[in-house]
C-alpha positions as a printed Julia matrix, in Angstrom:
106×3 Matrix{Float64}:
 36.35  56.76  29.13
 39.93  56.3   27.98
 40.35  60.06  27.72
 40.21  60.42  31.5
 43.59  58.65  31.78
 45.1   60.34  28.73
 47.14  62.65  30.96
 49.17  59.8   32.4
 48.73  56.86  29.97
 48.71  56.39  26.22
 45.69  54.82  24.51
 47.22  51.35  24.34
 48.36  51.47  27.95
 44.92  52.65  29.05
 43.27  49.75  27.24
 45.63  47.29  28.94
 44.95  48.94  32.3
 41.19  48.6   31.8
 41.56  44.95  30.78
 43.69  44.18  33.85
 41.3   46.09  36.13
 38.36  44.22  34.62
 39.95  40.82  35.11
 41.12  41.69  38.62
 37.68  42.94  39.59
 35.96  39.89  38.13
 38.38  37.52  39.87
 38.1   39.36  43.17
 34.3   39.34  42.93
 34.36  35.56  42.42
 36.67  35.16  45.44
 34.44  37.43  47.54
 31.28  35.51  46.61
 33.04  32.2   47.32
 34.19  33.53  50.69
 30.69  34.79  51.42
 29.26  31.35  50.65
 31.87  29.81  52.96
 30.97  32.24  55.72
 27.24  31.53  55.34
 28.01  27.84  55.61
 30.42  27.99  58.56
 29.17  31.1   60.4
 32.51  31.52  62.18
 34.44  34.62  63.16
 37.46  33.55  61.09
 35.36  33.23  57.93
 33.8   36.63  58.62
 37.27  38.2   58.9
 38.43  36.55  55.68
 35.3   37.57  53.75
 35.75  41.11  55.08
 39.3   41.15  53.75
 38.04  39.87  50.38
 35.4   42.61  50.41
 38.12  45.21  50.93
 40.02  43.78  47.98
 36.88  44.03  45.85
 36.33  47.63  46.95
 39.97  48.32  46.07
 39.42  47.07  42.52
 36.27  49.17  42.17
 38.25  52.19  43.42
 40.7   51.58  40.58
 37.88  51.86  38.06
 36.72  55.06  39.75
 40.18  56.52  39.32
 40.44  55.5   35.67
 37.01  57.02  35.0
 38.14  60.22  36.72
 35.51  59.87  39.44
 38.08  59.49  42.21
 41.02  61.9   42.53
 44.47  60.31  42.58
 45.26  61.38  46.21
 42.02  59.78  47.42
 42.8   56.71  45.33
 46.19  56.29  46.99
 44.81  56.91  50.47
 42.03  54.35  50.06
 44.17  51.79  48.23
 47.0   51.8   50.75
 44.56  52.0   53.64
 42.75  48.95  52.33
 46.08  47.12  51.97
 46.66  47.74  55.66
 43.1   46.66  56.46
 43.42  43.41  54.51
 46.71  42.55  56.19
 45.27  43.36  59.61
 42.14  41.27  59.07
 44.09  38.27  57.8
 46.62  38.41  60.63
 43.83  38.81  63.19
 42.01  35.82  61.68
 45.19  33.74  61.92
 45.93  34.9   65.44
 42.43  34.25  66.78
 41.61  31.27  64.57
 40.4   27.93  65.83
 43.38  26.25  67.45
 41.57  22.95  68.12
 42.74  21.41  64.84
 46.51  21.13  64.75
 48.72  20.11  61.86
 50.77  17.0   62.53
């Protein structure tokens, strides 16, 4: 597994990368499941947009593992990663723009 990144990382760096990817994926999965539970409870468009953004972040972490394991070529990795960054930003901004305006902050 670590040999697939040996062209661009040393063994120690690859181990750190895998640890960071593992923690990021685990944390993002917890956030996604929490968001999904919130959406199931609220059933609102804003929650659906937020959970969709969290799902993109989870897919982004999984894509990182695919790249490390040499299952995803680096150009595809960059295209999907930066595309998902744009998607997350768009979903969050759309959720904020179209969110429920009935509750105002005083």
